[in-house]
C-alpha positions as CSV (number, residue, x, y, z in Angstrom):
1,M,16.5,-33.4,-68.3
2,D,14.0,-31.9,-65.8
3,N,15.2,-32.1,-62.3
4,N,11.6,-32.0,-61.0
5,N,11.3,-35.6,-62.2
6,I,13.9,-36.8,-59.7
7,L,12.7,-39.7,-57.5
8,N,12.3,-38.9,-53.8
9,E,14.7,-41.6,-52.9
10,K,17.9,-40.5,-51.3
11,A,20.5,-43.1,-50.5
12,V,23.9,-42.6,-48.9
13,E,26.2,-44.5,-51.2
14,T,29.2,-44.2,-48.9
15,Q,29.3,-45.7,-45.4
16,N,33.0,-45.4,-44.6
17,D,35.4,-43.2,-42.6
18,D,35.9,-40.7,-45.4
19,N,34.8,-37.1,-44.7
20,F,32.1,-37.0,-47.4
21,D,28.8,-38.7,-48.3
22,I,27.6,-39.4,-51.9
23,F,24.0,-39.5,-52.8
24,I,22.6,-40.8,-56.1
25,D,19.1,-39.8,-57.4
26,I,17.4,-41.2,-60.5
27,S,14.7,-39.4,-62.5
28,S,11.3,-40.9,-62.6
29,N,11.7,-42.0,-66.2
30,Y,15.1,-43.5,-65.4
31,Y,16.8,-41.6,-68.2
32,E,19.0,-39.5,-65.9
33,A,21.0,-39.8,-62.7
34,F,22.1,-37.0,-60.4
35,I,24.9,-36.8,-57.9
36,T,25.0,-34.9,-54.6
37,I,28.1,-34.8,-52.4
38,E,28.0,-33.6,-48.8
39,S,31.4,-32.7,-47.3
40,L,32.0,-33.4,-43.6
41,G,35.2,-31.3,-43.5
42,D,37.1,-28.6,-45.3
43,E,39.5,-31.0,-47.1
44,V,37.7,-33.5,-49.4
45,S,39.4,-36.0,-51.6
46,I,37.2,-38.1,-53.9
47,S,38.4,-40.6,-56.5
48,R,36.8,-41.7,-59.7
49,D,36.4,-45.2,-58.3
50,D,34.4,-43.7,-55.4
51,I,31.9,-42.1,-57.8
52,I,31.7,-45.2,-60.1
53,S,31.1,-47.5,-57.1
54,A,28.4,-45.2,-55.8
55,L,26.7,-45.2,-59.2
56,K,26.9,-49.0,-59.5
57,R,25.3,-49.5,-56.2
58,K,22.3,-47.7,-57.6
59,N,22.5,-49.7,-60.9
60,V,23.6,-46.7,-62.9
61,V,25.7,-48.3,-65.6
62,F,24.8,-46.6,-68.8
63,G,25.4,-43.1,-70.2
64,L,28.0,-42.0,-67.6
65,K,29.3,-38.5,-68.1
66,N,33.0,-39.0,-67.8
67,D,33.8,-35.3,-68.1
68,V,31.4,-34.5,-65.3
69,I,33.0,-37.2,-63.1
70,D,36.5,-35.8,-63.8
71,T,35.3,-32.3,-62.9
72,I,33.9,-33.6,-59.6
73,V,37.2,-35.4,-58.8
74,N,39.1,-32.2,-59.4
75,N,36.7,-30.1,-57.4
76,P,34.3,-32.1,-55.1
77,H,32.8,-29.1,-53.3
78,D,29.3,-27.7,-53.7
79,I,28.0,-30.7,-55.7
80,Y,24.2,-30.8,-55.6
81,K,22.1,-32.9,-57.9
82,L,24.5,-32.6,-60.8
83,S,23.6,-34.7,-63.8
84,V,26.2,-37.5,-63.9
85,A,24.6,-40.0,-66.3
86,E,22.1,-39.7,-69.1
87,G,20.4,-42.4,-71.1
88,E,19.1,-42.4,-74.7
89,Q,15.4,-41.4,-74.9
90,H,13.1,-43.6,-76.8
91,I,11.3,-42.0,-79.7
92,N,7.8,-42.9,-80.7
93,G,7.0,-42.9,-84.4
94,E,4.7,-40.1,-85.6
95,P,1.4,-41.4,-86.9
96,G,0.7,-41.3,-90.7
97,R,-1.8,-38.9,-92.1
98,I,-3.6,-38.1,-95.3
99,E,-2.7,-34.8,-97.0
100,Y,-5.5,-33.6,-99.2
101,N,-4.9,-31.8,-102.4
102,F,-8.1,-29.7,-102.2
103,D,-9.9,-27.5,-99.7
104,M,-11.7,-30.0,-97.4
105,E,-14.0,-27.2,-96.1
106,N,-14.9,-26.0,-99.6
107,K,-15.0,-22.4,-98.6
108,K,-16.9,-20.6,-101.4
109,K,-15.1,-17.4,-102.4
110,P,-14.9,-15.2,-105.5
111,T,-12.1,-15.5,-107.9
112,M,-9.3,-12.9,-107.7
113,L,-8.3,-11.7,-111.1
114,S,-4.8,-10.7,-112.2
115,D,-5.7,-7.0,-112.1
116,G,-6.7,-7.2,-108.4
117,T,-10.4,-7.1,-109.1
118,V,-12.8,-9.8,-107.9
119,D,-15.1,-11.9,-110.2
120,H,-18.2,-12.6,-108.2
121,K,-19.6,-14.9,-110.9
122,H,-16.8,-17.4,-110.3
123,I,-17.0,-18.4,-106.6
124,N,-15.7,-22.0,-106.8
125,Y,-19.1,-23.4,-105.9
126,I,-18.0,-27.0,-106.4
127,L,-14.9,-28.9,-105.7
128,K,-14.1,-30.5,-109.0
129,A,-11.3,-32.8,-110.4
130,S,-10.2,-33.9,-113.8
131,K,-9.5,-37.6,-114.6
132,G,-6.1,-38.6,-113.4
133,E,-5.8,-35.7,-110.9
134,I,-4.1,-36.3,-107.6
135,L,-6.8,-35.9,-104.8
136,A,-4.7,-36.9,-101.8
137,K,-1.3,-38.1,-100.7
138,K,-0.6,-40.6,-98.0
139,I,2.1,-39.5,-95.5
140,L,3.7,-42.6,-94.0
141,P,4.4,-42.8,-90.2
142,T,7.9,-42.0,-89.0
143,E,10.1,-44.8,-87.6
144,S,10.4,-45.3,-83.9
145,K,13.7,-45.5,-82.0
146,D,14.4,-47.6,-78.9
147,G,15.8,-45.9,-75.8
148,K,18.0,-47.0,-73.0
149,T,17.8,-46.0,-69.3
150,V,20.8,-45.2,-67.1
151,T,20.2,-48.6,-65.5
152,G,20.8,-50.3,-68.8
153,R,17.1,-51.2,-69.5
154,T,15.9,-51.0,-73.1
155,I,12.7,-49.0,-73.7
156,K,10.9,-49.8,-76.9
157,G,9.7,-46.9,-79.0
158,K,6.1,-47.3,-80.3
159,P,5.8,-47.4,-84.1
160,G,3.6,-44.7,-85.8
161,K,0.2,-45.9,-86.9
162,L,-0.4,-46.3,-90.6
163,V,-3.4,-44.4,-92.0
164,D,-5.1,-45.7,-95.1
165,F,-7.3,-44.0,-97.7
166,K,-11.0,-44.3,-97.5
167,V,-11.7,-45.0,-101.1
168,G,-15.1,-44.1,-102.6
169,K,-16.5,-44.1,-106.1
170,N,-14.5,-43.2,-109.2
171,V,-11.2,-43.0,-107.4
172,T,-8.1,-45.3,-107.5
173,V,-5.0,-45.7,-105.5
174,S,-1.6,-45.5,-107.3
175,D,0.5,-48.7,-107.6
176,D,2.8,-47.6,-104.7
177,G,-0.2,-46.9,-102.5
178,I,0.8,-43.3,-101.9
179,L,-1.5,-41.3,-104.1
180,L,-5.3,-41.2,-104.4
181,L,-6.3,-40.4,-108.0
182,A,-9.5,-39.4,-109.8
183,S,-10.4,-42.2,-112.3
184,E,-13.2,-39.9,-113.7
185,G,-13.7,-36.2,-113.9
186,G,-16.4,-34.7,-111.7
187,M,-17.3,-33.3,-108.4
188,I,-15.2,-34.2,-105.3
189,K,-17.4,-35.4,-102.4
190,V,-16.1,-36.2,-99.0
191,D,-18.3,-38.2,-96.6
192,D,-16.7,-39.1,-93.2
193,G,-13.2,-39.0,-94.8
194,R,-14.3,-41.2,-97.8
195,I,-13.4,-39.4,-101.1
196,S,-15.5,-40.0,-104.2
197,I,-15.9,-38.4,-107.6
198,I,-19.6,-37.7,-108.4
199,K,-20.6,-37.5,-112.1
200,I,-23.8,-35.6,-111.4
201,L,-24.0,-32.1,-109.9
202,E,-27.3,-31.3,-108.3
203,I,-28.2,-27.7,-107.5
204,N,-31.3,-27.4,-105.4
205,D,-31.7,-23.7,-106.0
206,D,-31.1,-21.1,-108.7
207,V,-27.9,-20.7,-110.5
208,G,-27.0,-17.2,-109.6
209,I,-25.2,-15.1,-107.0
210,S,-25.1,-18.0,-104.5
211,T,-23.5,-20.4,-106.9
212,G,-21.7,-18.3,-109.5
213,N,-21.0,-19.7,-112.9
214,I,-21.0,-23.5,-113.1
215,N,-18.2,-25.3,-115.0
216,F,-18.5,-29.1,-114.6
217,E,-17.5,-32.2,-116.6
218,G,-20.4,-34.3,-115.6
219,K,-24.2,-34.0,-115.7
220,V,-25.8,-30.9,-114.1
221,L,-29.3,-30.9,-112.6
222,V,-30.7,-27.5,-111.6
223,K,-33.9,-27.6,-109.6
224,G,-34.4,-23.8,-109.9
225,N,-33.8,-21.2,-112.6
226,V,-30.6,-19.9,-114.3
227,N,-30.5,-16.2,-113.7
228,T,-29.4,-13.4,-116.0
229,G,-25.7,-13.1,-116.6
230,F,-24.7,-16.5,-115.3
231,S,-23.6,-19.6,-117.2
232,I,-23.4,-23.4,-117.1
233,N,-20.7,-25.2,-119.0
234,S,-20.9,-29.0,-118.9
235,G,-19.2,-31.9,-120.6
236,D,-22.4,-33.9,-120.2
237,D,-26.1,-33.2,-120.1
238,V,-27.7,-30.2,-118.4
239,E,-31.2,-30.5,-117.1
240,I,-33.0,-27.4,-115.8
241,F,-36.4,-27.5,-114.1
242,G,-36.9,-23.8,-114.1
243,V,-36.4,-20.9,-116.6
244,V,-33.2,-19.9,-118.4
245,E,-33.2,-16.1,-118.5
246,G,-30.4,-14.1,-120.2
247,S,-27.8,-16.8,-119.5
248,E,-25.6,-19.1,-121.4
249,I,-25.8,-22.9,-121.4
250,T,-23.2,-25.1,-123.1
251,A,-23.6,-28.9,-122.9
252,R,-24.2,-32.2,-124.7
253,N,-27.9,-32.5,-124.4
254,I,-29.9,-29.5,-122.9
255,I,-33.3,-30.2,-121.3
256,I,-35.3,-27.2,-120.0
257,H,-38.6,-28.1,-118.4
258,K,-39.9,-24.5,-118.6
259,G,-38.4,-22.2,-121.1
260,V,-35.7,-19.9,-122.4
261,H,-35.9,-16.2,-123.0
262,N,-34.3,-12.7,-122.7
263,N,-31.4,-13.2,-125.1
264,A,-30.2,-16.5,-123.6
265,K,-27.8,-18.6,-125.5
266,L,-27.9,-22.4,-125.8
267,V,-25.0,-24.4,-127.4
268,S,-25.5,-28.2,-127.6
269,S,-23.4,-30.9,-129.2
270,G,-26.5,-33.1,-129.0
271,N,-30.2,-32.3,-128.7
272,I,-32.1,-29.4,-127.1
273,S,-35.5,-29.8,-125.5
274,A,-37.5,-26.9,-124.0
275,H,-41.1,-25.9,-123.3
276,F,-40.7,-22.5,-125.0
277,M,-37.9,-20.5,-126.6
278,E,-38.3,-16.7,-126.9
279,S,-35.8,-14.1,-128.1
280,C,-32.8,-16.4,-127.7
281,Y,-29.9,-17.9,-129.7
282,A,-29.5,-21.6,-130.0
283,E,-27.3,-24.1,-131.9
284,A,-27.5,-27.8,-131.8
285,K,-25.7,-30.6,-133.7
286,G,-28.7,-32.9,-133.0
287,D,-32.4,-32.1,-132.9
288,I,-34.5,-29.4,-131.2
289,F,-37.8,-30.2,-129.6
290,C,-39.8,-27.2,-128.4
291,D,-43.5,-26.3,-128.1
292,S,-43.1,-22.7,-129.2
293,I,-40.2,-20.9,-130.8
294,I,-40.6,-17.1,-131.0
295,H,-38.2,-14.6,-132.5
296,C,-35.2,-16.8,-132.1
297,D,-31.9,-17.2,-134.1
298,I,-31.4,-21.0,-134.4
299,T,-28.9,-23.2,-136.2
300,C,-29.7,-27.0,-136.1
301,L,-27.9,-29.8,-137.9
302,G,-30.8,-32.2,-137.3
303,R,-34.6,-31.5,-137.0
304,I,-36.7,-28.9,-135.3
305,V,-40.0,-30.3,-134.0
306,A,-42.7,-28.1,-132.6
307,S,-45.8,-30.3,-132.6
308,E,-47.1,-30.2,-129.0
309,K,-49.9,-28.0,-127.6
310,K,-49.0,-24.8,-129.5
311,G,-46.5,-26.1,-131.9
312,L,-45.6,-22.6,-133.0
313,I,-42.6,-21.1,-134.9
314,L,-42.9,-17.3,-135.2
315,G,-40.4,-14.7,-136.3
316,G,-36.6,-15.0,-136.2
317,S,-34.3,-17.0,-138.4
318,I,-34.4,-20.8,-138.3
319,N,-31.6,-22.7,-140.1
320,V,-32.1,-26.5,-140.1
321,R,-30.4,-29.2,-142.2
322,K,-32.9,-32.0,-142.2
323,Q,-36.5,-31.1,-141.4
324,V,-38.9,-28.6,-139.7
325,V,-42.1,-29.9,-138.2
326,A,-44.6,-27.5,-136.6
327,K,-48.3,-27.0,-136.1
328,T,-48.1,-23.3,-137.0
329,I,-45.4,-21.2,-138.8
330,G,-45.7,-17.4,-138.8
331,S,-48.8,-15.4,-137.7
332,Q,-51.9,-13.6,-139.0
333,I,-50.3,-10.2,-138.6
334,G,-47.6,-11.2,-141.1
335,S,-44.5,-11.3,-139.0
336,T,-41.5,-12.2,-141.0
337,T,-40.4,-15.7,-140.3
338,R,-37.3,-17.1,-142.1
339,I,-36.9,-20.9,-142.3
340,Y,-34.0,-22.3,-144.2
341,V,-33.6,-26.1,-144.5
342,G,-31.2,-28.4,-146.4
343,I,-27.7,-27.5,-147.5
344,D,-26.3,-24.5,-145.7
345,E,-23.4,-22.3,-146.5
346,S,-21.1,-23.8,-143.9
347,L,-21.5,-27.2,-145.5
348,L,-20.6,-25.9,-148.9
349,I,-17.6,-24.0,-147.6
350,E,-16.3,-27.2,-145.9
351,L,-16.8,-29.2,-149.1
352,K,-14.9,-26.5,-151.1
353,N,-12.1,-26.3,-148.6
354,T,-11.7,-30.1,-148.3
355,K,-11.4,-30.4,-152.1
356,S,-8.8,-27.7,-152.2
357,S,-6.8,-29.2,-149.3
358,I,-6.8,-32.6,-151.0
359,E,-5.4,-31.1,-154.2
360,D,-2.7,-29.2,-152.4
361,A,-1.7,-32.3,-150.4
362,K,-1.5,-34.4,-153.6
363,A,0.7,-31.7,-155.2
364,D,3.0,-31.8,-152.2
365,M,3.0,-35.6,-152.3
366,K,4.2,-35.5,-155.9
367,K,7.2,-33.3,-154.9
368,I,8.0,-35.6,-152.0
369,N,8.0,-38.7,-154.2
370,Q,10.3,-37.0,-156.7
371,A,12.7,-36.1,-153.8
372,I,12.6,-39.7,-152.5
373,D,13.4,-41.1,-156.0
374,I,16.5,-38.8,-156.2
375,L,17.7,-39.7,-152.7
376,Q,17.3,-43.4,-153.3
377,S,19.4,-43.2,-156.4
378,K,22.2,-41.3,-154.7
379,R,22.3,-42.6,-151.1
380,S,25.1,-45.1,-151.9
381,Q,27.3,-42.2,-153.0
382,D,26.7,-40.1,-149.9
383,P,25.7,-41.6,-146.5
384,K,24.2,-38.3,-145.4
385,K,21.5,-38.8,-148.1
386,E,20.2,-41.7,-146.0
387,I,19.2,-39.3,-143.2
388,F,17.2,-37.1,-145.6
389,L,15.7,-40.1,-147.2
390,T,14.4,-41.3,-143.8
391,K,12.8,-37.9,-143.1
392,Y,11.1,-37.8,-146.5
393,L,9.8,-41.3,-146.1
394,K,8.2,-40.4,-142.8
395,T,6.7,-37.2,-144.2
396,R,5.2,-39.2,-147.1
397,E,3.5,-41.6,-144.6
398,Q,2.0,-38.6,-142.8
399,Y,0.7,-37.2,-146.1
400,I,-0.8,-40.5,-147.1
401,T,-2.7,-40.6,-143.8
402,K,-3.7,-37.0,-144.1
403,I,-5.1,-37.5,-147.7
404,K,-6.9,-40.7,-146.7
405,N,-8.7,-38.8,-143.8
406,M,-9.7,-35.9,-146.0
407,E,-11.0,-38.2,-148.8
408,Q,-13.0,-40.1,-146.1
409,R,-14.5,-36.7,-145.0
410,M,-15.3,-35.9,-148.7
411,K,-17.3,-39.1,-148.9
412,E,-19.2,-38.2,-145.7
413,L,-19.9,-34.8,-147.0
414,Y,-21.3,-36.1,-150.4
415,T,-23.4,-38.7,-148.5
416,L,-24.8,-35.9,-146.3
417,L,-25.5,-33.6,-149.2
418,D,-27.3,-36.5,-150.9
419,S,-29.4,-37.1,-147.8
420,L,-30.3,-33.4,-147.6
421,K,-32.0,-33.5,-151.0
422,S,-35.1,-34.8,-149.1
423,S,-35.1,-32.0,-146.5
424,N,-38.6,-30.6,-146.0
425,I,-40.9,-28.5,-144.0
426,S,-44.2,-29.8,-142.6
427,S,-46.9,-27.7,-141.0
428,E,-50.6,-27.7,-140.3
429,Q,-50.7,-23.9,-141.1
430,I,-48.1,-21.5,-142.6
431,Y,-49.0,-17.8,-142.6
432,P,-48.1,-15.2,-145.2
433,G,-44.8,-13.4,-144.6
434,T,-42.9,-16.7,-144.1
435,N,-39.7,-16.8,-146.1
436,I,-38.6,-20.3,-147.0
437,R,-35.4,-21.6,-148.5
438,I,-34.9,-25.3,-149.3
439,N,-31.3,-25.9,-150.4
440,N,-30.7,-23.1,-152.8
441,S,-34.3,-22.4,-153.8
442,H,-36.5,-19.7,-152.2
443,Y,-40.2,-19.5,-151.6
444,I,-42.2,-16.6,-150.0
445,V,-45.6,-17.6,-148.6
446,K,-48.2,-15.0,-149.9
447,K,-51.3,-16.7,-148.7
448,S,-52.1,-19.1,-145.9
449,M,-51.2,-22.8,-146.5
450,I,-53.0,-25.6,-144.6
451,N,-51.7,-29.1,-143.9
452,V,-48.8,-28.8,-146.3
453,K,-45.4,-30.3,-146.8
454,L,-42.7,-28.4,-148.8
455,M,-39.6,-29.9,-150.4
456,K,-37.4,-29.4,-153.4
457,E,-37.9,-31.4,-156.6
458,D,-36.3,-30.8,-160.0
459,G,-34.9,-27.5,-158.9
460,E,-38.1,-26.1,-157.5
461,I,-39.9,-26.0,-154.2
462,V,-43.1,-28.0,-154.4
463,T,-46.0,-28.6,-152.0
464,S,-47.9,-31.7,-151.2
465,P,-50.7,-32.4,-148.6
466,L,-49.8,-33.9,-145.2
467,V,-50.9,-37.5,-144.9
């Protein structure tokens, strides 16, 4: 204890004829008592009872230091403010707190690679979380402990304050109340301690050096451009109000208000919409809507529609399953434009591989059934056969499910192939130099065609006027 806290009260606790005086001082917090003995002669004899009586007169009744008292009795000289009693300090509980599982300050910094180099295109522009990820942990307050002064008074310890989560959107608290979890994947947003998961990422400038590559589960809105060498990868839609130049976009639906050029790459599991596409690669499982498509390599499992102001498809290689609609295809200078619609090679390969896989699975199934028949006939003779029988029966169920799924896929493929028989190309003008293939039939345009629709009938590509 700090002797500086001793009260300025000094009381003589002995008023008798002995040749000594005892003084008892108590610290300001009443957790410690000190003894001073002033000798009035050379020979001093102090008993334990003398000291105990002096302490009692000052109400010091708790935490007496018996070893110190015994030492004083044996040698009562030069005793000055010696600690003779000590209480039990009360302990206040530490307050609870929230421990975050992410960088609250969101300091943007490049990614350090395993070889020691730095990737400046990955600078952790956004704080993101996956569904089910732990965002924060609640640290509970510690327990308090009561204290007791040397005068026997109980001092209550203050309990620590409980801190609760500030719950925002798309987050949940675990059943025990300790963890804060992301109920959706997306961007972590903290507003005055309130944690939310945001499904839309808005970038008010270009995607470039200041942002690095963007990898986000939710929707991405870019108010500027996507600069050369950078990429956006989204599990949802991506909408870009500027230009995509020499960059890569992967998303569900891709909407580009201006255009795409300079060897950019677009990969969509849905539709692509852009004002213009020039010298780029694109693949879409849905449709593509674009006013002008120039010297592009495109694969589209739906339709390509270029029917706005220019409505131009010029040069490059266009592979479409269902339909191509354009105002103009090719050009007067005879630039080679390849347009293939209908059944493509990948579809035929899948059909062939699915057929082969079904045949192999049925052959394996036959062997499994033979093994099951043998095991069922002999299991009574050998109990071990029961174990093998159980395994074979489980394997047969797996094969039944596998074959069923593949046969379902075969039906889907035949339905798709049947629908692609009506695949066609429609245009107000098709220039010479255009190379057309519909399913497995080819047609080279040798002279301009006006307001025409091309499709395959009876093994040949035929034309008919647009209605």
